[in-house]
VMD Tcl script that draws the C-alpha trace (Angstrom):
set ca {
  {-0.36 -0.22 0.10}
  {2.75 1.95 0.67}
  {4.22 1.64 -1.82}
  {0.96 2.22 -4.67}
  {0.95 6.35 -2.51}
  {4.69 7.15 -2.86}
  {3.82 6.06 -6.72}
  {0.94 8.20 -6.87}
  {2.75 11.03 -5.66}
  {4.90 10.60 -7.76}
  {2.71 10.99 -10.62}
  {1.71 13.57 -9.86}
  {4.89 15.37 -8.94}
  {6.77 14.67 -12.28}
  {5.15 16.95 -14.53}
  {5.26 19.62 -12.34}
  {9.07 19.41 -11.84}
  {10.05 18.92 -15.49}
  {7.72 22.39 -15.84}
  {9.71 23.84 -13.52}
  {13.26 22.62 -15.17}
  {12.26 23.98 -18.84}
  {11.45 27.00 -17.42}
  {15.08 26.78 -15.73}
  {16.92 26.65 -18.46}
  {15.09 29.15 -20.42}
  {15.84 31.54 -18.29}
  {19.10 30.64 -18.44}
  {19.27 31.00 -21.73}
  {17.51 34.46 -21.78}
  {20.47 35.45 -19.06}
  {22.80 34.36 -21.22}
  {21.17 36.28 -24.27}
  {20.53 39.34 -21.85}
  {24.54 39.63 -20.43}
  {25.76 38.70 -24.32}
  {24.28 41.57 -25.48}
  {25.10 44.28 -22.78}
  {29.00 43.12 -23.48}
  {28.60 43.39 -26.91}
  {27.46 47.32 -26.43}
  {30.32 47.91 -24.14}
  {32.26 46.00 -26.89}
  {31.26 47.75 -29.72}
  {32.34 50.59 -27.93}
  {35.52 50.61 -27.77}
  {36.25 48.41 -30.43}
  {33.89 50.38 -32.47}
  {33.02 46.88 -33.89}
  {30.28 44.31 -32.47}
  {31.65 40.47 -32.27}
  {32.93 38.92 -34.05}
  {34.61 40.88 -36.46}
  {34.70 40.23 -39.60}
  {31.03 39.78 -39.63}
  {30.22 36.85 -40.25}
  {33.43 34.71 -38.85}
  {32.06 31.97 -36.58}
  {32.62 32.53 -33.13}
  {34.44 29.33 -31.79}
  {32.12 29.39 -29.51}
  {31.83 29.74 -25.88}
  {35.13 30.38 -25.00}
  {36.14 32.46 -27.63}
  {33.09 34.95 -26.93}
  {34.08 35.17 -22.68}
  {37.49 35.80 -23.67}
  {35.96 38.84 -25.79}
  {33.60 39.87 -23.46}
  {35.04 39.18 -21.13}
  {31.67 36.89 -20.06}
  {31.69 33.06 -17.74}
  {28.61 31.74 -19.67}
  {29.45 27.91 -19.65}
  {31.77 26.09 -21.38}
  {31.78 22.47 -20.41}
  {30.01 19.90 -22.48}
  {27.11 19.02 -20.58}
  {25.45 22.40 -20.71}
  {22.25 23.12 -22.01}
  {22.80 26.29 -24.79}
  {24.46 26.13 -27.22}
  {25.34 29.95 -28.04}
  {26.94 31.78 -31.19}
  {26.31 35.02 -31.88}
  {25.98 36.78 -35.61}
  {27.15 39.82 -36.68}
  {26.52 40.26 -39.74}
  {25.38 44.05 -40.42}
  {21.26 45.23 -39.79}
  {20.94 41.46 -38.03}
  {23.13 41.14 -34.98}
  {21.59 39.01 -32.68}
  {22.95 36.41 -30.56}
  {21.60 33.05 -29.62}
  {21.22 29.71 -27.31}
  {20.01 26.66 -29.03}
  {18.78 23.91 -26.90}
  {21.07 20.74 -27.16}
  {19.51 18.46 -25.72}
  {15.79 16.80 -24.06}
  {12.65 16.72 -25.85}
  {13.06 20.99 -26.98}
  {16.91 19.69 -28.77}
  {17.27 22.20 -31.61}
  {14.54 25.21 -29.86}
  {17.02 28.23 -29.44}
  {16.18 31.28 -28.12}
  {17.50 35.23 -30.07}
  {18.80 38.66 -29.38}
  {19.13 41.40 -31.49}
  {21.68 43.56 -29.29}
  {20.27 46.77 -31.14}
  {17.09 46.31 -29.62}
  {15.34 46.79 -26.13}
  {12.74 44.15 -27.03}
  {13.55 41.03 -25.43}
  {14.95 37.87 -26.86}
  {12.28 35.45 -28.95}
  {11.74 31.80 -28.72}
  {12.22 29.37 -32.09}
  {11.89 31.78 -35.07}
  {8.28 33.67 -33.52}
  {9.69 37.82 -34.74}
  {12.62 39.75 -32.46}
  {11.61 43.01 -33.97}
}
mol new
graphics top color blue
foreach p $ca { graphics top sphere $p radius 0.5 }
foreach p [lrange $ca 0 end-1] q [lrange $ca 1 end] { graphics top cylinder $p $q radius 0.2 }
display resetview
């Protein structure tokens, strides 16, 4: 009887746990993108252009982003978000792409030159 009660409670709690975990992952991605946007503005004031330069060149991942923008984004292999930066003129934005879980491939994007919040998986960023 005790096992049945515990199993029932676990079955009721699991969906809520997964929802809370997903919200935490999304907050992590949006926070990283907000940090990148702020760091890009400072970098542009100091250098005269957004990182990476020349525009459109590969950004090298979190290690180079951390080095150039003086950030401390997670770099380990277990990270659930892959961070990239696009500095092509007119479409400067950072992107966090989900690398694991059932939402793998979905992404958050954040433009550098806008005060809008991050947008999710292709919804329009104004």
